[in-house]
Backbone and ligand atoms as CSV (ligand in chain L), in Angstrom:
chain,resi,resn,atom,element,x,y,z
A,1,MET,N,N,208.818,174.331,-18.060
A,1,MET,CA,C,208.307,173.306,-17.153
A,1,MET,C,C,206.783,173.369,-17.089
A,2,LYS,N,N,206.193,172.179,-17.245
A,2,LYS,CA,C,204.734,172.098,-17.171
A,2,LYS,C,C,204.287,172.121,-15.700
A,3,LEU,N,N,203.206,172.846,-15.441
A,3,LEU,CA,C,202.722,172.999,-14.082
A,3,LEU,C,C,201.383,172.277,-13.940
A,4,PRO,N,N,201.104,171.688,-12.749
A,4,PRO,CA,C,199.798,171.065,-12.547
A,4,PRO,C,C,198.691,172.152,-12.476
A,5,ILE,N,N,197.566,171.877,-13.138
A,5,ILE,CA,C,196.462,172.823,-13.176
A,5,ILE,C,C,195.430,172.433,-12.085
A,6,ILE,N,N,195.087,173.420,-11.265
A,6,ILE,CA,C,194.088,173.196,-10.210
A,6,ILE,C,C,192.685,173.070,-10.813
A,7,LEU,N,N,191.944,172.093,-10.355
A,7,LEU,CA,C,190.592,171.874,-10.858
A,7,LEU,C,C,189.536,172.409,-9.883
A,8,HIS,N,N,188.469,172.979,-10.472
A,8,HIS,CA,C,187.305,173.407,-9.724
A,8,HIS,C,C,186.596,172.171,-9.173
A,9,PRO,N,N,186.011,172.166,-7.991
A,9,PRO,CA,C,186.021,173.269,-7.023
A,9,PRO,C,C,187.268,173.271,-6.139
A,10,ASP,N,N,187.803,174.464,-5.916
A,10,ASP,CA,C,189.008,174.619,-5.105
A,10,ASP,C,C,188.987,176.075,-4.566
A,11,PRO,N,N,189.228,176.249,-3.251
A,11,PRO,CA,C,189.128,177.615,-2.687
A,11,PRO,C,C,190.096,178.604,-3.357
A,12,ARG,N,N,191.201,178.107,-3.900
A,12,ARG,CA,C,192.165,179.026,-4.534
A,12,ARG,C,C,191.597,179.658,-5.802
A,13,LEU,N,N,190.594,179.010,-6.388
A,13,LEU,CA,C,189.996,179.589,-7.603
A,13,LEU,C,C,188.914,180.602,-7.287
A,14,LYS,N,N,188.672,180.814,-5.976
A,14,LYS,CA,C,187.588,181.747,-5.582
A,14,LYS,C,C,188.167,183.024,-4.971
A,15,LYS,N,N,189.494,183.161,-4.923
A,15,LYS,CA,C,190.110,184.292,-4.244
A,15,LYS,C,C,190.519,185.398,-5.194
A,16,THR,N,N,190.549,186.605,-4.641
A,16,THR,CA,C,191.053,187.730,-5.421
A,16,THR,C,C,192.575,187.737,-5.308
A,17,CYS,N,N,193.245,187.896,-6.461
A,17,CYS,CA,C,194.705,187.825,-6.495
A,17,CYS,C,C,195.324,189.202,-6.266
A,18,ALA,N,N,196.514,189.186,-5.725
A,18,ALA,CA,C,197.226,190.436,-5.385
A,18,ALA,C,C,197.973,190.991,-6.591
A,19,PRO,N,N,198.034,192.322,-6.733
A,19,PRO,CA,C,198.820,192.897,-7.841
A,19,PRO,C,C,200.273,192.498,-7.723
A,20,VAL,N,N,200.938,192.397,-8.859
A,20,VAL,CA,C,202.364,192.090,-8.880
A,20,VAL,C,C,203.109,193.422,-8.643
A,21,PRO,N,N,203.879,193.528,-7.524
A,21,PRO,CA,C,204.505,194.829,-7.214
A,21,PRO,C,C,205.687,195.110,-8.146
A,22,ASP,N,N,206.550,194.133,-8.335
A,22,ASP,CA,C,207.738,194.325,-9.193
A,22,ASP,C,C,207.942,193.068,-10.014
A,23,LEU,N,N,208.321,193.269,-11.250
A,23,LEU,CA,C,208.618,192.107,-12.106
A,23,LEU,C,C,209.986,191.532,-11.684
A,24,SER,N,N,210.049,190.208,-11.632
A,24,SER,CA,C,211.288,189.555,-11.256
A,24,SER,C,C,211.508,188.401,-12.236
A,25,ASP,N,N,212.726,187.869,-12.216
A,25,ASP,CA,C,213.045,186.718,-13.074
A,25,ASP,C,C,212.143,185.537,-12.706
A,26,ASP,N,N,211.841,185.381,-11.405
A,26,ASP,CA,C,210.951,184.309,-10.980
A,26,ASP,C,C,209.597,184.421,-11.648
A,27,LEU,N,N,209.061,185.656,-11.679
A,27,LEU,CA,C,207.750,185.848,-12.303
A,27,LEU,C,C,207.791,185.616,-13.812
A,28,ARG,N,N,208.888,186.030,-14.451
A,28,ARG,CA,C,209.013,185.771,-15.886
A,28,ARG,C,C,209.112,184.281,-16.176
A,29,THR,N,N,209.820,183.545,-15.329
A,29,THR,CA,C,209.904,182.085,-15.464
A,29,THR,C,C,208.519,181.481,-15.270
A,30,LEU,N,N,207.794,181.967,-14.286
A,30,LEU,CA,C,206.441,181.495,-14.032
A,30,LEU,C,C,205.576,181.708,-15.276
A,31,ALA,N,N,205.682,182.910,-15.884
A,31,ALA,CA,C,204.884,183.207,-17.072
A,31,ALA,C,C,205.221,182.260,-18.208
A,32,ASN,N,N,206.500,181.975,-18.392
A,32,ASN,CA,C,206.909,181.030,-19.452
A,32,ASN,C,C,206.386,179.626,-19.167
A,33,ASN,N,N,206.457,179.216,-17.902
A,33,ASN,CA,C,205.927,177.894,-17.538
A,33,ASN,C,C,204.431,177.837,-17.741
A,34,MET,N,N,203.750,178.936,-17.464
A,34,MET,CA,C,202.297,178.983,-17.700
A,34,MET,C,C,201.969,178.867,-19.183
A,35,LEU,N,N,202.764,179.548,-20.020
A,35,LEU,CA,C,202.551,179.416,-21.462
A,35,LEU,C,C,202.734,177.981,-21.930
A,36,GLU,N,N,203.794,177.360,-21.449
A,36,GLU,CA,C,204.100,175.977,-21.810
A,36,GLU,C,C,202.925,175.073,-21.394
A,37,THR,N,N,202.438,175.288,-20.159
A,37,THR,CA,C,201.345,174.496,-19.628
A,37,THR,C,C,200.071,174.695,-20.470
A,38,MET,N,N,199.816,175.968,-20.849
A,38,MET,CA,C,198.640,176.335,-21.649
A,38,MET,C,C,198.683,175.644,-23.017
A,39,TYR,N,N,199.843,175.795,-23.734
A,39,TYR,CA,C,199.961,175.191,-25.055
A,39,TYR,C,C,199.819,173.692,-24.977
A,40,ASP,N,N,200.376,173.085,-23.950
A,40,ASP,CA,C,200.392,171.644,-23.814
A,40,ASP,C,C,198.974,171.107,-23.541
A,41,ALA,N,N,198.113,171.911,-22.868
A,41,ALA,CA,C,196.824,171.398,-22.362
A,41,ALA,C,C,195.925,170.753,-23.435
A,42,PRO,N,N,195.612,171.299,-24.614
A,42,PRO,CA,C,195.938,172.651,-25.056
A,42,PRO,C,C,194.818,173.616,-24.661
A,43,GLY,N,N,195.202,174.877,-24.455
A,43,GLY,CA,C,194.223,175.920,-24.143
A,43,GLY,C,C,194.653,177.231,-24.774
A,44,ILE,N,N,193.783,178.242,-24.646
A,44,ILE,CA,C,194.081,179.541,-25.266
A,44,ILE,C,C,194.356,180.614,-24.182
A,45,GLY,N,N,194.188,180.238,-22.893
A,45,GLY,CA,C,194.468,181.203,-21.821
A,45,GLY,C,C,194.655,180.469,-20.524
A,46,LEU,N,N,195.429,181.106,-19.617
A,46,LEU,CA,C,195.676,180.515,-18.303
A,46,LEU,C,C,195.973,181.659,-17.337
A,47,ALA,N,N,195.408,181.548,-16.128
A,47,ALA,CA,C,195.647,182.566,-15.110
A,47,ALA,C,C,196.425,181.955,-13.941
A,48,ALA,N,N,197.247,182.784,-13.298
A,48,ALA,CA,C,198.157,182.295,-12.242
A,48,ALA,C,C,197.461,181.497,-11.150
A,49,PRO,N,N,196.259,181.919,-10.683
A,49,PRO,CA,C,195.626,181.129,-9.602
A,49,PRO,C,C,195.333,179.689,-10.034
A,50,GLN,N,N,195.220,179.438,-11.354
A,50,GLN,CA,C,194.974,178.064,-11.837
A,50,GLN,C,C,196.164,177.160,-11.630
A,51,VAL,N,N,197.332,177.767,-11.389
A,51,VAL,CA,C,198.513,176.962,-11.054
A,51,VAL,C,C,198.947,177.252,-9.593
A,52,GLY,N,N,197.997,177.817,-8.832
A,52,GLY,CA,C,198.233,177.974,-7.402
A,52,GLY,C,C,199.009,179.212,-6.981
A,53,VAL,N,N,199.202,180.145,-7.916
A,53,VAL,CA,C,199.924,181.406,-7.598
A,53,VAL,C,C,198.916,182.528,-7.555
A,54,MET,N,N,198.798,183.166,-6.380
A,54,MET,CA,C,197.715,184.150,-6.198
A,54,MET,C,C,198.189,185.546,-6.550
A,55,SER,N,N,198.680,185.698,-7.790
A,55,SER,CA,C,199.176,186.982,-8.289
A,55,SER,C,C,198.453,187.315,-9.594
A,56,ARG,N,N,198.404,188.654,-9.858
A,56,ARG,CA,C,197.671,189.097,-11.054
A,56,ARG,C,C,198.538,188.931,-12.292
A,57,LEU,N,N,198.483,187.745,-12.851
A,57,LEU,CA,C,199.245,187.379,-14.047
A,57,LEU,C,C,198.401,186.427,-14.898
A,58,ILE,N,N,198.261,186.768,-16.178
A,58,ILE,CA,C,197.604,185.864,-17.114
A,58,ILE,C,C,198.447,185.701,-18.360
A,59,VAL,N,N,198.247,184.594,-19.081
A,59,VAL,CA,C,198.864,184.396,-20.390
A,59,VAL,C,C,197.767,183.966,-21.347
A,60,LEU,N,N,197.922,184.327,-22.601
A,60,LEU,CA,C,196.953,183.909,-23.601
A,60,LEU,C,C,197.553,183.902,-24.981
A,61,ASP,N,N,196.941,183.132,-25.847
A,61,ASP,CA,C,197.249,183.098,-27.272
A,61,ASP,C,C,196.051,182.544,-27.971
A,62,CYS,N,N,195.300,183.392,-28.612
A,62,CYS,CA,C,194.042,182.976,-29.257
A,62,CYS,C,C,194.169,182.748,-30.747
A,63,VAL,N,N,195.418,182.657,-31.265
A,63,VAL,CA,C,195.592,182.333,-32.678
A,63,VAL,C,C,195.237,180.863,-32.883
A,64,LYS,N,N,194.209,180.609,-33.710
A,64,LYS,CA,C,193.746,179.224,-33.875
A,64,LYS,C,C,194.266,178.635,-35.150
A,65,ASP,N,N,194.466,179.507,-36.177
A,65,ASP,CA,C,194.899,179.038,-37.487
A,65,ASP,C,C,196.365,178.589,-37.410
A,66,GLU,N,N,196.609,177.322,-37.735
A,66,GLU,CA,C,197.955,176.788,-37.651
A,66,GLU,C,C,198.934,177.437,-38.607
A,67,ASN,N,N,198.375,178.071,-39.666
A,67,ASN,CA,C,199.250,178.727,-40.649
A,67,ASN,C,C,199.669,180.140,-40.207
A,68,GLU,N,N,199.005,180.618,-39.139
A,68,GLU,CA,C,199.343,181.948,-38.651
A,68,GLU,C,C,200.382,181.810,-37.537
A,69,PRO,N,N,201.259,182.815,-37.433
A,69,PRO,CA,C,202.247,182.749,-36.335
A,69,PRO,C,C,201.548,182.878,-34.981
A,70,SER,N,N,202.070,182.175,-33.980
A,70,SER,CA,C,201.471,182.234,-32.661
A,70,SER,C,C,201.711,183.617,-32.064
A,71,ARG,N,N,200.865,184.013,-31.117
A,71,ARG,CA,C,201.035,185.323,-30.491
A,71,ARG,C,C,200.845,185.207,-28.977
A,72,PRO,N,N,201.869,184.698,-28.317
A,72,PRO,CA,C,201.750,184.558,-26.861
A,72,PRO,C,C,201.772,185.918,-26.174
A,73,LEU,N,N,200.808,186.204,-25.357
A,73,LEU,CA,C,200.753,187.448,-24.594
A,73,LEU,C,C,200.871,187.153,-23.083
A,74,VAL,N,N,201.763,187.867,-22.443
A,74,VAL,CA,C,201.957,187.787,-20.996
A,74,VAL,C,C,201.480,189.108,-20.411
A,75,MET,N,N,200.506,189.036,-19.497
A,75,MET,CA,C,199.959,190.270,-18.915
A,75,MET,C,C,200.093,190.248,-17.410
A,76,PHE,N,N,200.889,191.190,-16.913
A,76,PHE,CA,C,200.934,191.413,-15.431
A,76,PHE,C,C,199.976,192.560,-15.120
A,77,ASN,N,N,199.247,192.383,-14.027
A,77,ASN,CA,C,198.289,193.407,-13.585
A,77,ASN,C,C,197.348,193.874,-14.702
A,78,PRO,N,N,196.752,192.968,-15.432
A,78,PRO,CA,C,195.851,193.419,-16.505
A,78,PRO,C,C,194.599,194.102,-15.951
A,79,GLU,N,N,194.139,195.109,-16.654
A,79,GLU,CA,C,192.980,195.880,-16.221
A,79,GLU,C,C,192.107,196.198,-17.387
A,80,ILE,N,N,190.810,195.999,-17.228
A,80,ILE,CA,C,189.869,196.416,-18.294
A,80,ILE,C,C,189.634,197.920,-18.155
A,81,LEU,N,N,190.044,198.680,-19.160
A,81,LEU,CA,C,189.937,200.142,-19.138
A,81,LEU,C,C,188.569,200.611,-19.614
A,82,SER,N,N,188.043,199.899,-20.598
A,82,SER,CA,C,186.699,200.211,-21.081
A,82,SER,C,C,186.168,199.032,-21.873
A,83,PHE,N,N,184.846,198.980,-22.013
A,83,PHE,CA,C,184.256,197.891,-22.815
A,83,PHE,C,C,183.061,198.404,-23.573
A,84,SER,N,N,182.725,197.680,-24.629
A,84,SER,CA,C,181.629,198.114,-25.523
A,84,SER,C,C,180.259,197.820,-24.896
A,85,ASP,N,N,179.257,198.569,-25.342
A,85,ASP,CA,C,177.888,198.291,-24.916
A,85,ASP,C,C,177.374,197.026,-25.599
A,86,ASP,N,N,177.835,196.800,-26.821
A,86,ASP,CA,C,177.422,195.600,-27.527
A,86,ASP,C,C,178.018,194.377,-26.852
A,87,SER,N,N,177.222,193.289,-26.851
A,87,SER,CA,C,177.752,192.074,-26.279
A,87,SER,C,C,177.816,190.947,-27.267
A,88,ASN,N,N,178.485,189.887,-26.879
A,88,ASN,CA,C,178.758,188.764,-27.749
A,88,ASN,C,C,178.575,187.495,-26.925
A,89,VAL,N,N,178.147,186.404,-27.584
A,89,VAL,CA,C,178.004,185.142,-26.875
A,89,VAL,C,C,179.020,184.164,-27.480
A,90,TYR,N,N,179.818,183.542,-26.599
A,90,TYR,CA,C,180.780,182.545,-26.985
A,90,TYR,C,C,180.584,181.312,-26.120
A,91,GLU,N,N,180.829,180.157,-26.702
A,91,GLU,CA,C,180.843,178.950,-25.892
A,91,GLU,C,C,182.207,178.895,-25.203
A,92,GLU,N,N,182.195,178.927,-23.874
A,92,GLU,CA,C,183.460,178.968,-23.131
A,92,GLU,C,C,183.724,177.643,-22.449
A,93,GLY,N,N,184.991,177.428,-22.209
A,93,GLY,CA,C,185.430,176.296,-21.407
A,93,GLY,C,C,186.571,176.806,-20.529
A,94,CYS,N,N,187.170,175.932,-19.742
A,94,CYS,CA,C,188.235,176.394,-18.814
A,94,CYS,C,C,189.112,175.189,-18.494
A,95,LEU,N,N,190.416,175.394,-18.447
A,95,LEU,CA,C,191.306,174.270,-18.140
A,95,LEU,C,C,191.111,173.750,-16.726
A,96,SER,N,N,190.484,174.558,-15.849
A,96,SER,CA,C,190.169,174.115,-14.481
A,96,SER,C,C,188.829,173.425,-14.393
A,97,ILE,N,N,188.105,173.405,-15.542
A,97,ILE,CA,C,186.773,172.741,-15.573
A,97,ILE,C,C,186.727,171.907,-16.851
A,98,PRO,N,N,187.567,170.867,-16.958
A,98,PRO,CA,C,187.718,170.146,-18.209
A,98,PRO,C,C,186.411,169.530,-18.724
A,99,ASP,N,N,186.264,169.572,-20.053
A,99,ASP,CA,C,185.142,168.924,-20.774
A,99,ASP,C,C,183.790,169.533,-20.506
A,100,GLN,N,N,183.720,170.713,-19.885
A,100,GLN,CA,C,182.447,171.382,-19.660
A,100,GLN,C,C,182.452,172.699,-20.420
A,101,PHE,N,N,181.365,172.919,-21.169
A,101,PHE,CA,C,181.287,174.116,-22.021
A,101,PHE,C,C,179.901,174.758,-21.875
A,102,ALA,N,N,179.859,176.084,-21.985
A,102,ALA,CA,C,178.566,176.756,-21.901
A,102,ALA,C,C,178.690,178.146,-22.520
A,103,ASP,N,N,177.555,178.611,-23.063
A,103,ASP,CA,C,177.490,179.953,-23.638
A,103,ASP,C,C,177.591,181.021,-22.578
A,104,VAL,N,N,178.468,182.002,-22.769
A,104,VAL,CA,C,178.607,183.090,-21.818
A,104,VAL,C,C,178.484,184.417,-22.632
A,105,THR,N,N,177.687,185.352,-22.102
A,105,THR,CA,C,177.546,186.667,-22.739
A,105,THR,C,C,178.498,187.648,-22.043
A,106,ARG,N,N,179.280,188.338,-22.905
A,106,ARG,CA,C,180.223,189.359,-22.375
A,106,ARG,C,C,180.232,190.530,-23.363
A,107,PRO,N,N,180.780,191.692,-22.904
A,107,PRO,CA,C,180.976,192.781,-23.846
A,107,PRO,C,C,181.764,192.322,-25.084
A,108,GLU,N,N,181.379,192.849,-26.250
A,108,GLU,CA,C,181.981,192.412,-27.485
A,108,GLU,C,C,183.471,192.796,-27.582
A,109,THR,N,N,183.773,194.036,-27.240
A,109,THR,CA,C,185.183,194.487,-27.268
A,109,THR,C,C,185.553,195.073,-25.923
A,110,VAL,N,N,186.856,194.937,-25.582
A,110,VAL,CA,C,187.380,195.508,-24.363
A,110,VAL,C,C,188.726,196.164,-24.628
A,111,LYS,N,N,188.986,197.252,-23.952
A,111,LYS,CA,C,190.300,197.846,-24.018
A,111,LYS,C,C,191.011,197.454,-22.682
A,112,VAL,N,N,192.179,196.873,-22.824
A,112,VAL,CA,C,192.899,196.335,-21.669
A,112,VAL,C,C,194.260,197.020,-21.535
A,113,GLY,N,N,194.628,197.338,-20.318
A,113,GLY,CA,C,195.977,197.860,-20.022
A,113,GLY,C,C,196.715,196.824,-19.180
A,114,TRP,N,N,198.009,196.662,-19.394
A,114,TRP,CA,C,198.781,195.707,-18.594
A,114,TRP,C,C,200.279,196.040,-18.691
A,115,LEU,N,N,201.073,195.328,-17.897
A,115,LEU,CA,C,202.544,195.398,-18.018
A,115,LEU,C,C,202.985,194.126,-18.714
A,116,ASP,N,N,203.821,194.291,-19.742
A,116,ASP,CA,C,204.300,193.084,-20.428
A,116,ASP,C,C,205.511,192.499,-19.664
A,117,GLU,N,N,206.139,191.463,-20.223
A,117,GLU,CA,C,207.174,190.740,-19.497
A,117,GLU,C,C,208.453,191.579,-19.287
A,118,THR,N,N,208.544,192.718,-20.024
A,118,THR,CA,C,209.690,193.597,-19.799
A,118,THR,C,C,209.325,194.744,-18.845
A,119,GLY,N,N,208.068,194.752,-18.383
A,119,GLY,CA,C,207.638,195.812,-17.463
A,119,GLY,C,C,207.118,197.050,-18.185
A,120,THR,N,N,206.976,196.943,-19.522
A,120,THR,CA,C,206.468,198.063,-20.296
A,120,THR,C,C,204.940,198.092,-20.252
A,121,PRO,N,N,204.356,199.266,-19.960
A,121,PRO,CA,C,202.887,199.373,-19.959
A,121,PRO,C,C,202.371,199.234,-21.391
A,122,ARG,N,N,201.356,198.454,-21.589
A,122,ARG,CA,C,200.735,198.268,-22.894
A,122,ARG,C,C,199.240,198.483,-22.809
A,123,GLU,N,N,198.647,198.797,-23.945
A,123,GLU,CA,C,197.215,199.006,-24.070
A,123,GLU,C,C,196.774,198.454,-25.415
A,124,GLU,N,N,195.668,197.767,-25.436
A,124,GLU,CA,C,195.172,197.247,-26.699
A,124,GLU,C,C,193.689,196.987,-26.622
A,125,GLU,N,N,193.006,197.171,-27.755
A,125,GLU,CA,C,191.588,196.828,-27.797
A,125,GLU,C,C,191.456,195.441,-28.412
A,126,PHE,N,N,190.705,194.592,-27.756
A,126,PHE,CA,C,190.522,193.208,-28.245
A,126,PHE,C,C,189.072,192.990,-28.657
A,127,ASP,N,N,188.913,192.188,-29.692
A,127,ASP,CA,C,187.538,191.763,-30.046
A,127,ASP,C,C,187.531,190.255,-30.334
A,128,GLY,N,N,186.348,189.747,-30.678
A,128,GLY,CA,C,186.235,188.321,-30.996
A,128,GLY,C,C,186.683,187.426,-29.865
A,129,LEU,N,N,187.337,186.348,-30.229
A,129,LEU,CA,C,187.777,185.355,-29.264
A,129,LEU,C,C,188.767,185.950,-28.266
A,130,TRP,N,N,189.636,186.863,-28.729
A,130,TRP,CA,C,190.635,187.499,-27.845
A,130,TRP,C,C,189.929,188.240,-26.725
A,131,SER,N,N,188.841,188.944,-27.056
A,131,SER,CA,C,188.086,189.706,-26.065
A,131,SER,C,C,187.493,188.798,-25.008
A,132,THR,N,N,186.829,187.736,-25.482
A,132,THR,CA,C,186.224,186.755,-24.572
A,132,THR,C,C,187.302,186.164,-23.650
A,133,CYS,N,N,188.411,185.765,-24.272
A,133,CYS,CA,C,189.473,185.062,-23.528
A,133,CYS,C,C,190.100,186.003,-22.476
A,134,VAL,N,N,190.406,187.236,-22.838
A,134,VAL,CA,C,191.061,188.128,-21.895
A,134,VAL,C,C,190.121,188.437,-20.730
A,135,GLN,N,N,188.824,188.573,-21.019
A,135,GLN,CA,C,187.840,188.815,-19.915
A,135,GLN,C,C,187.734,187.584,-19.003
A,136,HIS,N,N,187.716,186.425,-19.623
A,136,HIS,CA,C,187.640,185.145,-18.863
A,136,HIS,C,C,188.872,185.029,-17.911
A,137,GLU,N,N,190.062,185.375,-18.453
A,137,GLU,CA,C,191.276,185.233,-17.622
A,137,GLU,C,C,191.338,186.283,-16.521
A,138,ILE,N,N,190.919,187.507,-16.820
A,138,ILE,CA,C,190.936,188.556,-15.784
A,138,ILE,C,C,189.906,188.195,-14.697
A,139,ASP,N,N,188.786,187.596,-15.077
A,139,ASP,CA,C,187.810,187.089,-14.101
A,139,ASP,C,C,188.495,186.167,-13.075
A,140,HIS,N,N,189.386,185.287,-13.611
A,140,HIS,CA,C,190.076,184.357,-12.693
A,140,HIS,C,C,190.840,185.085,-11.586
A,141,LEU,N,N,191.396,186.274,-11.926
A,141,LEU,CA,C,192.177,187.031,-10.932
A,141,LEU,C,C,191.285,187.639,-9.861
A,142,ASN,N,N,189.965,187.640,-10.138
A,142,ASN,CA,C,188.996,188.148,-9.186
A,142,ASN,C,C,188.172,187.026,-8.584
A,143,GLY,N,N,188.686,185.804,-8.689
A,143,GLY,CA,C,188.013,184.652,-8.081
A,143,GLY,C,C,186.740,184.252,-8.776
A,144,LYS,N,N,186.632,184.611,-10.065
A,144,LYS,CA,C,185.395,184.324,-10.781
A,144,LYS,C,C,185.667,183.368,-11.934
A,145,LEU,N,N,184.803,182.362,-12.058
A,145,LEU,CA,C,184.905,181.376,-13.122
A,145,LEU,C,C,183.794,181.609,-14.150
A,146,PHE,N,N,183.961,181.029,-15.360
A,146,PHE,CA,C,182.928,181.285,-16.391
A,146,PHE,C,C,181.581,180.726,-15.951
A,147,ILE,N,N,181.566,179.694,-15.090
A,147,ILE,CA,C,180.287,179.167,-14.657
A,147,ILE,C,C,179.571,180.105,-13.710
A,148,ASP,N,N,180.305,181.069,-13.139
A,148,ASP,CA,C,179.646,182.069,-12.285
A,148,ASP,C,C,178.779,183.029,-13.094
A,149,HIS,N,N,178.937,182.997,-14.440
A,149,HIS,CA,C,178.091,183.788,-15.322
A,149,HIS,C,C,176.795,183.050,-15.695
A,150,LEU,N,N,176.693,181.778,-15.300
A,150,LEU,CA,C,175.539,180.951,-15.696
A,150,LEU,C,C,174.464,180.959,-14.636
A,151,LYS,N,N,173.316,180.439,-14.990
A,151,LYS,CA,C,172.228,180.294,-14.017
A,151,LYS,C,C,172.632,179.286,-12.957
A,152,PRO,N,N,172.173,179.486,-11.685
A,152,PRO,CA,C,172.596,178.609,-10.593
A,152,PRO,C,C,172.455,177.109,-10.868
A,153,LEU,N,N,171.353,176.706,-11.503
A,153,LEU,CA,C,171.140,175.263,-11.747
A,153,LEU,C,C,172.213,174.678,-12.629
A,154,LYS,N,N,172.541,175.395,-13.701
A,154,LYS,CA,C,173.539,174.945,-14.659
A,154,LYS,C,C,174.928,174.893,-13.950
A,155,ARG,N,N,175.165,175.927,-13.137
A,155,ARG,CA,C,176.457,175.988,-12.408
A,155,ARG,C,C,176.573,174.809,-11.465
A,156,GLN,N,N,175.491,174.537,-10.744
A,156,GLN,CA,C,175.520,173.410,-9.767
A,156,GLN,C,C,175.707,172.064,-10.476
A,157,MET,N,N,175.101,171.948,-11.678
A,157,MET,CA,C,175.227,170.715,-12.420
A,157,MET,C,C,176.693,170.465,-12.807
A,158,ILE,N,N,177.328,171.537,-13.311
A,158,ILE,CA,C,178.742,171.414,-13.728
A,158,ILE,C,C,179.618,171.140,-12.492
A,159,THR,N,N,179.333,171.807,-11.423
A,159,THR,CA,C,180.159,171.630,-10.193
A,159,THR,C,C,180.036,170.194,-9.702
A,160,ARG,N,N,178.813,169.660,-9.723
A,160,ARG,CA,C,178.630,168.259,-9.303
A,160,ARG,C,C,179.457,167.302,-10.153
A,161,LYS,N,N,179.473,167.545,-11.481
A,161,LYS,CA,C,180.240,166.687,-12.374
A,161,LYS,C,C,181.730,166.790,-12.056
A,162,MET,N,N,182.169,168.017,-11.714
A,162,MET,CA,C,183.594,168.229,-11.389
A,162,MET,C,C,183.983,167.535,-10.082
A,163,VAL,N,N,183.094,167.568,-9.102
A,163,VAL,CA,C,183.384,166.892,-7.825
A,163,VAL,C,C,183.568,165.396,-8.079
A,164,LYS,N,N,182.713,164.866,-8.962
A,164,LYS,CA,C,182.813,163.444,-9.311
A,164,LYS,C,C,184.114,163.130,-10.028
A,165,LEU,N,N,184.447,164.021,-11.002
A,165,LEU,CA,C,185.684,163.814,-11.766
A,165,LEU,C,C,186.899,163.860,-10.835
A,166,LYS,N,N,186.938,164.806,-9.911
A,166,LYS,CA,C,188.077,164.918,-8.989
A,166,LYS,C,C,188.170,163.671,-8.110
A,167,ARG,N,N,187.023,163.177,-7.694
A,167,ARG,CA,C,186.985,161.976,-6.852
A,167,ARG,C,C,187.589,160.772,-7.626
A,168,GLU,N,N,187.154,160.676,-8.919
A,168,GLU,CA,C,187.657,159.591,-9.740
A,168,GLU,C,C,189.171,159.685,-9.958
A,169,ARG,N,N,189.633,160.937,-10.200
A,169,ARG,CA,C,191.048,161.147,-10.459
A,169,ARG,C,C,191.887,160.855,-9.236
A,170,ALA,N,N,191.335,161.183,-8.021
A,170,ALA,CA,C,192.040,160.960,-6.768
A,170,ALA,C,C,192.216,159.466,-6.525
A,171,ARG,N,N,191.251,158.715,-6.992
A,171,ARG,CA,C,191.295,157.239,-6.799
A,171,ARG,C,C,192.246,156.598,-7.775
A,172,ALA,N,N,192.372,157.189,-8.951
A,172,ALA,CA,C,193.148,156.540,-10.038
A,172,ALA,C,C,194.644,156.465,-9.711
L,1,NI,NI,NI,189.539,179.511,-17.170
């Protein structure tokens, strides 16, 4: 089932999300619905607060090549365990901030720990787009958007455009 995506600005996108205490069928269904919503958008990552659920859950799949098999990842309680000193710049966007893109600097590689959909603890080091994406999604769980990494003027400009877009959509 496709879920409606909350658009910035919205107070729910500014809150810290609560850890998931126990995995349940409801949470697994939510994760599947989030993946469906993400692929449909289309996007490469989605965090629970973007669909109005204030729990530490993200989904991602950064495989871009159509000839490669997809790799949907579901992460409950994801945590950055370590990150590289080297940084990387990627042009980022967000399904909650449609049509707005900006360069964001982040650590080049990160080691992340999480619980998968079966409740098994996992650990993996990510680089490239995967690293950027997983950091972007974990930021969402801490009430942080990619525009919070930008200079205030640029952030305000994007926010003003979003307020206008939401007003237009509400009228339509
Ligand atoms: Ni986002």
